[in-house]
C-alpha positions as CSV (number, residue, x, y, z in Angstrom):
1,M,11.6,-54.7,30.0
2,S,13.2,-51.2,30.4
3,L,11.5,-48.1,29.0
4,E,13.4,-45.8,26.7
5,Y,12.6,-42.1,26.7
6,N,13.1,-39.7,23.9
7,T,15.3,-37.6,26.1
8,E,17.7,-40.5,26.3
9,R,17.8,-41.1,22.6
10,E,20.1,-39.6,20.0
11,H,19.1,-36.1,18.8
12,I,17.2,-36.1,15.5
13,T,19.2,-34.1,13.0
14,L,16.3,-33.3,10.6
15,K,12.9,-33.7,12.3
16,E,11.0,-33.5,9.1
17,Y,12.1,-37.1,8.3
18,G,11.8,-38.6,11.7
19,R,13.8,-41.0,13.8
20,N,13.2,-44.0,11.6
21,V,14.9,-42.4,8.6
22,Q,17.9,-41.5,10.8
23,N,18.1,-45.1,12.0
24,L,18.1,-46.3,8.4
25,V,21.0,-43.9,7.6
26,Q,22.9,-45.3,10.6
27,H,22.3,-48.8,9.2
28,I,23.6,-47.8,5.8
29,K,26.7,-46.4,7.4
30,S,27.4,-49.7,9.2
31,T,27.1,-51.7,5.9
32,D,30.5,-52.8,4.8
33,D,29.5,-53.6,1.2
34,K,30.0,-50.5,-1.0
35,E,27.5,-51.7,-3.7
36,K,24.8,-52.4,-1.1
37,R,25.4,-49.0,0.5
38,D,24.8,-47.3,-2.8
39,K,21.7,-49.3,-3.5
40,Y,20.3,-48.7,0.0
41,A,21.0,-44.9,-0.2
42,S,19.1,-44.7,-3.5
43,V,16.1,-46.5,-2.0
44,L,16.2,-44.4,1.1
45,V,16.2,-41.2,-1.0
46,E,13.1,-42.3,-2.8
47,L,11.5,-43.0,0.6
48,M,12.5,-39.6,1.9
49,K,10.9,-38.0,-1.2
50,S,7.6,-39.8,-0.5
51,I,7.4,-38.2,2.9
52,N,6.7,-34.9,1.2
53,P,4.3,-35.8,-1.6
54,E,3.4,-32.2,-2.3
55,F,6.8,-31.7,-3.9
56,S,7.4,-32.9,-7.4
57,K,9.3,-36.2,-7.3
58,D,10.8,-35.5,-10.7
59,A,12.0,-32.0,-9.8
60,N,15.8,-32.1,-10.1
61,E,16.3,-29.4,-7.4
62,Y,14.2,-31.3,-4.9
63,T,16.0,-34.5,-5.6
64,Q,19.3,-32.8,-5.0
65,K,17.9,-31.3,-1.7
66,V,16.9,-34.8,-0.5
67,W,20.4,-36.2,-1.3
68,D,21.9,-33.2,0.6
69,D,19.6,-34.0,3.6
70,L,20.8,-37.6,3.5
71,F,24.4,-36.5,4.0
72,I,23.4,-34.0,6.6
73,I,21.6,-36.8,8.6
74,S,24.7,-38.9,8.3
75,K,26.8,-35.9,9.6
76,F,28.6,-35.9,6.3
77,D,30.1,-39.3,7.1
78,L,28.5,-41.5,4.4
79,D,30.5,-43.2,1.7
80,V,27.9,-43.7,-1.1
81,K,27.7,-42.7,-4.8
82,S,25.5,-39.6,-5.3
83,P,24.2,-38.2,-8.6
84,F,25.1,-34.7,-7.3
85,A,28.1,-33.1,-5.7
86,I,28.4,-34.1,-2.1
87,P,27.8,-31.0,0.1
88,E,30.3,-29.7,2.6
89,S,29.6,-29.4,6.2
90,T,29.9,-25.6,6.0
91,I,26.4,-25.4,4.4
92,L,24.9,-25.7,7.9
93,D,26.6,-22.5,9.0
94,R,25.8,-20.6,5.8
95,K,23.3,-17.7,6.2
96,P,20.6,-17.2,3.6
97,D,21.1,-14.4,1.1
98,R,19.6,-11.1,2.1
99,V,16.4,-10.4,0.3
100,K,16.7,-7.3,-1.9
101,Y,13.7,-5.0,-1.7
102,K,12.8,-2.3,-4.2
103,L,13.7,1.1,-2.9
104,N,10.5,3.1,-3.2
105,R,11.0,6.1,-1.0
106,I,7.5,7.4,-0.2
107,R,7.6,10.8,1.4
108,Y,4.2,10.5,3.0
109,K,3.3,6.9,3.4
110,H,-0.3,7.5,4.3
111,Y,-0.8,8.9,0.9
112,G,0.9,6.1,-1.0
113,K,3.1,5.9,-4.1
114,N,0.2,6.3,-6.5
115,V,-0.6,9.9,-5.2
116,E,3.0,10.9,-6.0
117,Q,2.6,9.5,-9.5
118,L,-0.7,11.4,-10.0
119,I,1.1,14.6,-9.0
120,K,3.8,13.9,-11.6
121,D,1.1,13.4,-14.2
122,A,-0.7,16.6,-13.1
123,I,2.6,18.6,-13.4
124,A,2.9,17.5,-17.1
125,L,-0.6,19.0,-17.9
126,E,-0.4,22.1,-20.0
127,D,-4.0,23.3,-19.8
128,P,-4.3,25.5,-16.6
129,A,-8.0,24.4,-16.2
130,E,-7.1,20.7,-16.4
131,K,-4.2,21.2,-14.0
132,E,-6.4,22.9,-11.5
133,G,-9.0,20.1,-11.8
134,A,-6.2,17.6,-11.2
135,V,-5.1,19.4,-8.0
136,V,-8.7,19.3,-6.8
137,A,-9.0,15.6,-7.5
138,I,-5.6,14.8,-5.9
139,G,-6.4,16.9,-2.8
140,K,-9.7,15.1,-2.4
141,L,-8.0,11.7,-2.7
142,M,-5.3,12.7,-0.2
143,K,-7.8,13.7,2.3
144,I,-9.6,10.4,2.0
145,F,-6.4,8.4,2.4
146,F,-5.3,10.5,5.4
147,Q,-8.7,9.9,7.2
148,T,-8.4,6.2,6.4
149,W,-5.2,5.8,8.4
150,N,-5.7,8.5,11.0
151,N,-8.5,9.4,13.4
152,E,-7.5,13.1,13.3
153,V,-9.1,15.6,11.0
154,I,-6.7,17.2,8.5
155,E,-7.2,20.8,7.4
156,D,-7.4,21.7,3.7
157,T,-4.4,24.1,4.2
158,Q,-2.3,21.1,5.2
159,I,-3.4,19.1,2.2
160,L,-2.5,21.9,-0.1
161,K,0.8,22.3,1.7
162,N,1.6,18.7,1.0
163,I,0.6,19.0,-2.6
164,R,3.0,22.0,-3.0
165,Q,5.8,20.0,-1.3
166,L,5.3,16.8,-3.3
167,S,5.1,18.8,-6.6
168,E,8.0,21.1,-5.6
169,N,5.7,24.1,-5.8
170,Q,4.6,23.3,-9.4
171,L,1.0,22.6,-8.4
172,D,-1.1,25.1,-6.5
173,I,-4.6,26.5,-6.1
174,E,-6.0,29.4,-4.1
175,I,-6.8,28.2,-0.6
176,E,-9.7,30.7,-0.4
177,K,-11.3,28.9,-3.3
178,V,-10.7,25.5,-1.7
179,N,-12.4,26.6,1.5
180,E,-15.3,28.4,-0.1
181,F,-16.4,25.5,-2.2
182,S,-15.0,22.7,0.0
183,L,-13.1,21.3,-3.0
184,F,-11.2,18.6,-1.0
185,D,-14.3,17.2,0.7
186,S,-16.6,15.3,-1.7
187,E,-18.3,15.3,-5.1
188,K,-21.4,16.9,-3.8
189,S,-19.6,19.8,-2.3
190,T,-17.9,20.6,-5.5
191,R,-21.0,20.9,-7.6
192,S,-21.5,24.6,-6.6
193,Y,-17.9,25.2,-7.7
194,D,-18.5,23.6,-11.1
195,N,-21.8,25.4,-11.5
196,N,-20.1,28.7,-10.7
197,K,-17.5,28.1,-13.4
198,T,-20.2,27.3,-15.9
199,N,-22.2,30.4,-15.0
200,N,-19.1,32.6,-15.4
201,R,-18.6,31.3,-18.9
202,R,-22.2,32.0,-19.9
203,S,-22.2,35.5,-18.4
204,N,-19.0,36.4,-20.4
205,P,-20.0,37.1,-24.0
206,S,-16.4,36.8,-25.2
207,N,-16.4,33.1,-24.0
208,N,-19.8,32.4,-25.6
209,K,-19.5,32.3,-29.3
210,G,-22.9,30.7,-29.8
211,G,-24.6,33.6,-27.9
212,A,-22.9,36.3,-29.9
213,K,-24.0,34.6,-33.2
214,K,-27.6,34.4,-31.9
215,N,-27.8,38.1,-31.1
216,Y,-26.4,39.0,-34.4
217,S,-29.1,37.0,-36.3
218,N,-31.9,38.6,-34.2
219,K,-30.6,42.1,-35.2
220,R,-30.8,41.2,-38.9
221,R,-34.4,40.1,-38.5
222,K,-35.4,43.5,-37.0
223,Q,-33.7,45.4,-39.9
224,N,-35.6,43.4,-42.4
């Protein structure tokens, strides 16, 4: 009894089906009766479909794929009736279609696309106070993103420079104010800045209508 090694056997065309399926294809090719070949081919296709049970056996596209694989295994030399168009041998040399990706050109990738959208929304704000608050929030977020992807420390001046570039100089804030109150650092560091703005409003009578009304009512009481 002589041993037969795989290296001496015929090359398997489609390894996912194995050598036994390839041998069955060769048997069908050697069958002279056309009616039997058609019957054997249909039975073999169902057998090939059962090899991959995770795919739907009723799916029309998968059934066509298995029939195409049958002809590929036979090296396109199989005279049987197929429910689909018989593929040409050139499909083996066909390259897959190039996948088209959306062109999202991000100027600073470590900040991400959402930061650019936030900057566009901030530009559309009309209230100067709201726009300044948006710049502070965006600068804080940009600093967090930068430190997430980089071990280096980024200066507030650089953050503000990037905001100006991304907004095409439509967003800005005084760098002295940013440094004084650490506006781009954290929520805690901006509390003094918020308190200072509140105190300025209270100390300015023209911005405190409630205070002016109260003083006026006290003066009337004294006259009475």
